[in-house]
Steps between C-alpha positions, in 0.01 A plus 500: 500500500417401130708468187236661278188716510301200345599266780416763765162546361418139454610414862280783652212405270522134603515577861198719491315249280569221761429720795159558352433134472556481114179663397353395153569853358828656569637732239866617452579789269868460384724803441517381131130467428493542124736412211624852451639496861678189442883479400551375256172291472271334732643152435860634556430717800705394808252680712190304367696175485564533874143607579362195311753263678462648847141607542269229642273346230179604664581879453364666195726729307356811337594590125374795291633370156744647263468848652353662806195574287493224244297535177518132435554171695618198315516127580864489409590781751301317775672172428841682535384656829365170630820323431719740682265546799407125512130600533233649314497880532214717641454767245476866640331659200548866466332529160259742654702658769527892493640585839820610324317731274161625611428663161489147352180298520460175316134408407569227238447135541740243661714416216874386403472183710552179300237233510581215720692704746293400824643159489840651543421733780472454873273799506430844351468832689356798301650850596204727412462874416501728809161616393238252629250552223754459231544140599159355379619407149851371626339261756204407289717406200756324723213290611409415140875404442496278803187311384662438167804370685277264708336382180835432357619293787170300510529415135884425474549161337664210692850584354498815692492702186303815481161468329450641142319794651790596728750492202272746312353256260146554623259695291323661789465571876243228521788265493668649796742742324548826664424808275606838665265683270202288586591514865517869476143534344368275775661701775378829344143358492513399861661833606213702332261276676664543833530886449119515401417289821691724718332806350157349608609456855379754757768775514658366165 
């Protein structure tokens, strides 16, 4: 019934979206959801070009970055993806995911995400470690990153340029610059306090 997989997927997604009354949050995960799955590239992918053209504008599209698990996310990549999808992407961040290798647990801070990214995103979903307790630092440091992004957005100049802090010219986190190391230290301090609090509870 459809000339391509992308047109079939877009048609079904559009119909479901409209049947549900066009909810404010409706996410579509494309078959090509990262750069490494695109042929030959995101901006030249016939599949993504069709999705961007056919999918209703109110539907959010999920993207994981250069790879399924992306060590870095850059503004340049997000601009390319936004251009082909005709909308800002929702990042599905697998930085901490370990469902594909249960021997792997990432306890480091949220890192590798360029400053000023939030303004280029429709949203961000964090795929955590499977082990619940291992996610204190990931979620805590993500919160620190998010607060720094809010600060950057609030202090952007009227030309739309990122403030000096977001460009990395700041001398310290007091100016809103996100520091993974300082975020990690803050998360560790709060995690130890939480562990001690739980130990004092009855049955702890």
